[in-house]
N, C-alpha and C positions, 0 to 999 in steps of 0.2 A: 272217980277215974278208974278205967279199965286197964288190965295187963295185957290185953290180947294185943298181938301184933297185927296192924291193919296194913295191908298195901292198897293205896288208893289209885285209882284210875283218873285218866285226865279229868273226866266230868266232874267229879268232886271238888277238884281244883277251881274248875271254870266256874261253879255255881257260885262259889264264894264271891264273885265278882260279877254277877248276872243279875243285875237290878230288874231285868224284866222276867225273873222268875223268883219271885220272893220268898215263896213257900220252900223251894228248893235251895236257896241262899241260907235260910235260917238253919236246915238240915244239916248243910255242909258245915256251916259255923258250929252246930252243935257237936258233930263229930269230933273237930279239932277241940272244942272244950272239953269232952269226955274222955278222948283216948290220948295217951302218952306215946305208944310206941306205933308210930307212922313211920310207914316206909314209902318211897316215891322211886322213880326210875329216870334215868337219862330220856328215855322215850317220853315218860310222862311230862317232863318239863319242856320238852321240843314241842309236844303237841300244845301243851297249855300256851305257850308262847304264840304259836300260830292261831290259834283259835280265839284268844282274847285280842289279840290286834286285828285279827281280820274277819272273824265269824259273828261277833256279838251283835245285837243290835245298836250298841253303844261302845264301840271299839274302844280299849285301851291304847294310849299313847306308847308307842315302842319303849322309850325310856322308862315309863311307869313299869310296863310289863316286865323289862329286864330287872329292875329292882324287885319286883315281886319274886322272880325267879330267884334271884341271890337270897331273898328271906326264905324261899322254900328249901334252900341247900342247906339249912340249919337242920334239917331232918336227915336220916340216911338216905342216901340217893345210890340205887344200885346201877352199875354200869351194865349196860346190854352186853355180854360177852358172845364170842362166835359161839360158845356151846350152847348158850341159851337162845341164840337165834336158830341154831339147827334144831333145837328141843321145840322152838316154837312152830317152825315149819312142818316138824313131824305131828304134832299136836293140831296143826291146821288140817293136814292131810287126812289124820286119823277122825277128828272130831267134827269136821266139817265146818269151822270155824274162820272168820277172816285171818289172814296172816296177822294182823296188827292185835286183834283180841287174844291170840293163841300166844303172842310173844308177850303181852301183858300177864296171861296165865302163868306163862313158865318164868318169868321173872319173878313174880309173885311166890312161886313155889322154891325159886331160888333163894328167896329171903326169909324162908320159912314162915311165911305169913298163916295165921289162923283164919284171918277174913279177908277176902278179896272184894274191896268196895268198888262197885260198879253198877251202872243202870244198864250196861250193854250185854250182861249174859244174864241167864236165868238164876233168879233168886232162890237161894238153897241148894243150888249145886253144890256137890259135894267132888273134891279132886284131890283125892289122897286124903289127907288130914284137913285139908282146907276147904273153906265153905264161902261161896260167893254171896255176898248180901249186898241187896239192892235197897238203900235206905229211902228212896225216892218213889218205890213200887206204888204205895198208895196213892201217889199223885197223878199217875199216868192215866 
């Protein structure tokens, strides 16, 4: 088990339930098995619900998705504050990121994450003391 603080982007959670991506599902399960200091956000939970109920090849029934969201709420969940939104907008402008990716970055920084786990940003990118980690990079 590692004591690093991980902030998980939505795609990591989605892959836990994406049976059409078995290799990514295994990697996502491994993250939850190896790391104990996992952080999420209200944005991640919202995006998870929409994605698993509408965008997967085999969508999850809404009631089941609700139950899973409630289970994810046993981890620390950061509320996206006005300040984080403003910082996200600034990062989006300065770094030429989508607003949603910039918001994830700023929420992870507010949570003092060591690693931001996502496949949406460049693996290894250092943002202050935080590093972006794409555990799925070898599969792309």
